[in-house]
C-alpha positions in Angstrom: 85.1 65.6 2.7 86.7 69.0 2.4 84.5 69.9 -0.5 81.4 69.3 1.7 82.6 71.5 4.5 84.3 74.2 2.5 81.1 76.4 2.3 80.9 76.2 6.1 84.5 77.1 6.5 84.2 80.1 4.2 81.1 81.2 6.1 82.9 80.8 9.4 85.8 82.8 8.2 83.6 85.7 7.4 81.2 85.4 10.4 83.6 83.9 13.0 80.9 81.5 14.1 77.9 79.6 12.6 75.3 79.1 15.3 73.7 75.7 15.0 73.3 75.0 11.3 71.0 71.9 11.3 70.5 69.2 8.7 68.7 65.9 9.1 68.6 66.1 12.9 72.2 67.1 13.1 73.8 70.3 14.2 77.0 71.8 12.7 79.1 74.2 14.7 82.3 75.9 13.5 84.8 77.3 16.1 87.8 79.4 15.2 90.6 78.5 17.7 92.8 81.2 19.2 95.5 79.2 21.0 95.0 75.5 20.2 96.2 73.9 16.9 93.1 72.6 15.0 94.8 69.4 13.8 96.1 68.4 17.2 92.8 69.2 19.0 90.8 67.3 16.4 92.9 64.2 17.1 92.4 64.5 20.9 88.6 65.0 20.5 88.3 62.1 18.1 89.9 59.8 20.8 87.8 61.4 23.5 84.5 60.9 21.5 85.4 57.6 19.8 82.3 56.0 21.3 80.1 58.5 19.5 80.3 57.7 15.8 77.5 60.2 14.9 79.8 63.0 16.0 82.2 64.1 13.3 85.1 66.4 14.0 87.1 67.9 11.2 90.0 70.4 11.3 90.4 73.2 8.8 94.1 73.9 9.3 94.1 76.9 6.9 91.8 78.9 9.2 92.7 77.0 12.4 89.1 76.1 12.9 87.1 73.0 14.0 83.9 71.8 12.3 81.7 69.6 14.5 78.6 67.9 13.2 76.3 65.5 15.0 73.5 65.3 17.5 73.1 68.6 19.3 73.9 67.3 22.7 77.1 65.7 21.5 78.2 68.9 19.6 77.4 71.1 22.6 79.4 68.9 25.0 82.4 68.8 22.6 82.2 72.6 22.1 82.4 73.0 25.9 85.5 70.9 25.9 87.0 72.9 23.0 86.3 76.2 24.9 88.0 74.7 28.0 91.1 73.6 26.1 91.5 76.6 23.8 93.6 78.5 26.3 97.2 79.9 26.2 99.9 77.4 27.2 100.4 77.3 30.9 96.9 78.6 31.9 95.1 76.3 34.3 91.6 75.0 33.3 88.8 73.7 35.4 
């Protein structure tokens, strides 16, 4: 699996974001995290979105980034959750 996402991870490292790469009706977004730990947040998101098997969430721990692939609406919703949770410890979120 890492071999399939490595090109995206390398691109995200140099560009900081990959806006909506689409393939076969799916969208791929890569988000570099500032405060959250990619592996931990991935596990939380996989539990939260367990009912959406088309949404794939992978952590790249080397760059502390998340790679989300799936239907655009699912990816967009998950990215909003990521943005809400990627805050310094002790900061209240709404």
